C-alpha positions as CSV (number, residue, x, y, z in Angstrom):
1,M,-249.3,6.5,-88.5
2,S,-246.0,5.1,-87.4
3,S,-245.8,1.5,-86.3
4,Y,-243.3,2.4,-83.6
5,L,-243.6,4.6,-80.6
6,F,-240.8,6.5,-78.9
7,T,-240.8,6.7,-75.1
8,P,-240.2,10.2,-73.6
9,Q,-236.7,8.9,-72.6
10,S,-235.9,7.8,-76.1
11,I,-237.0,11.1,-77.5
12,A,-234.7,12.8,-75.0
13,D,-231.9,10.4,-76.0
14,L,-232.3,11.2,-79.7
15,F,-232.4,14.9,-79.0
16,D,-229.2,14.7,-76.9
17,I,-227.4,12.7,-79.6
18,W,-228.5,15.1,-82.3
19,S,-227.5,18.1,-80.2
20,F,-224.1,16.7,-79.3
21,I,-223.2,15.9,-83.0
22,A,-224.7,19.2,-84.3
23,Q,-222.3,21.2,-82.2
24,D,-219.7,20.3,-84.8
25,N,-221.8,19.3,-87.8
26,S,-225.6,19.6,-88.1
27,V,-225.6,17.7,-91.5
28,A,-223.9,14.7,-89.7
29,A,-226.4,15.0,-86.9
30,D,-229.3,14.8,-89.4
31,R,-227.7,11.7,-91.0
32,V,-227.5,9.9,-87.7
33,E,-231.1,10.8,-86.8
34,D,-232.3,9.6,-90.3
35,A,-230.4,6.3,-89.7
36,V,-232.2,5.9,-86.3
37,F,-235.6,6.4,-88.0
38,R,-234.7,3.9,-90.8
39,A,-233.6,1.3,-88.2
40,C,-236.9,1.8,-86.3
41,D,-238.8,1.3,-89.6
42,F,-236.8,-1.9,-90.2
43,L,-237.5,-3.2,-86.7
44,T,-241.3,-2.8,-87.1
45,A,-241.1,-5.2,-90.0
46,S,-238.6,-7.6,-88.2
47,P,-239.1,-7.0,-84.4
48,L,-237.1,-10.1,-83.4
49,A,-234.0,-9.0,-85.4
50,G,-232.3,-7.5,-82.4
51,R,-230.3,-9.3,-79.8
52,V,-231.4,-10.0,-76.2
53,R,-228.7,-8.8,-73.8
54,K,-229.3,-10.5,-70.4
55,E,-226.0,-9.2,-69.2
56,L,-227.2,-5.6,-69.6
57,T,-230.7,-5.7,-68.3
58,S,-233.4,-8.1,-67.1
59,L,-236.0,-6.1,-69.1
60,P,-237.7,-8.0,-71.9
61,V,-236.0,-5.8,-74.5
62,R,-233.8,-6.2,-77.6
63,F,-230.9,-4.2,-78.9
64,W,-230.3,-3.1,-82.4
65,V,-227.1,-1.5,-83.8
66,V,-227.9,1.6,-85.9
67,Q,-226.2,1.2,-89.3
68,P,-223.8,2.6,-90.4
69,Y,-223.4,4.4,-87.0
70,S,-222.5,1.3,-85.0
71,N,-221.8,3.2,-81.9
72,Y,-225.5,3.8,-81.4
73,L,-227.9,1.2,-80.0
74,I,-231.7,1.1,-80.1
75,V,-233.2,-0.6,-77.1
76,Y,-236.8,-1.7,-77.9
77,D,-239.6,-3.8,-76.7
78,P,-240.6,-6.2,-79.6
79,Q,-243.8,-7.3,-77.7
80,K,-245.4,-3.9,-77.6
81,K,-247.8,-2.9,-80.4
82,P,-246.8,-0.5,-81.8
83,L,-243.1,-1.4,-81.3
84,Q,-241.8,0.6,-78.4
85,I,-238.4,2.4,-78.6
86,I,-237.2,2.4,-75.0
87,R,-233.8,4.1,-75.3
88,I,-231.3,5.2,-78.0
89,L,-227.8,5.0,-76.5
90,H,-224.2,5.3,-77.3
91,S,-222.5,1.9,-76.8
92,A,-219.7,3.4,-74.8
93,R,-222.0,4.5,-72.0
94,N,-222.6,2.4,-68.9
95,L,-225.6,0.5,-70.3
96,P,-226.5,-1.5,-67.2
97,A,-226.7,1.7,-65.2
98,L,-229.0,3.3,-67.7
99,L,-231.4,0.3,-68.0
100,P,-233.3,-0.9,-65.0
């Protein structure tokens, strides 16, 4: 059993990211998806590793940059058990508008 849980919105985010990249290169889309899963695995072991971004949201969430795909951010709640993945977003999007 996984020690993190995707919200329905984060599942949709990951599907949208994969679909967008796969239009040009499905292998690259798979690599980005794998990097997201590796980042989630890391965050379960180090839930406070991400940054708090009060300028983006008042929610009690943290942000983690997906490596090596630094355009993608994982928004997660480190207090939830299992760790809750709230959103997976491209950093160029209007993040405050996407997060309540």
